[in-house]
C-alpha positions, 0 to 999 in steps of 0.5 A: 273853837278852840278847845283844851284837854288837860292831862295833870302837869301837861296841857294840850291844845285841841283846836277845831277850825275858825273858832276863837273860844277856849275851853279845858277839861282836866283828865286825871290819871294819877290813879291809873298804872299806865304800865298795864294795858287796863291802865292805858285803856282807862286812860283812852276812854276818859280822854274820849269822855272829855273830847266828848264833852268838849265837843258836845252832842250832835242830833240824830238827824244832823249829819252835818253837825254829826260829822263835825262832833266826830271830827272834833273828837278825832282831832281832840284825840289826835292832839292828846297823843304828844302828852299821852306819850310823854305820860306813858314814857314817864311811867315806864321809866319809873317802873325801870327806875324801881326795877333797877334799884334792885340788886342780886347778890351771888354766892359761889359754895 
């Protein structure tokens, strides 16, 4: 099954072996400050929840299905990594741009 987790303005493909189906979930992050640890953790949790929804849940007694579900979630999370890196870099660049717009004025007295 081919699945997608979609970060706004960034799309990432999540592929599971031998599938022809496509699914996607939007993962919003515009409300998060990705320059802070709390914002990064919140985004990580949202991606994990989206991956879990896409991959489904497995019965507690079906070990093969549990392993397949865990592998699917891991693949979904790892395929999101490049998009997350872009989002983090953009957030840091905006932060640097804001900091660089401040001027210091000195006077010798």
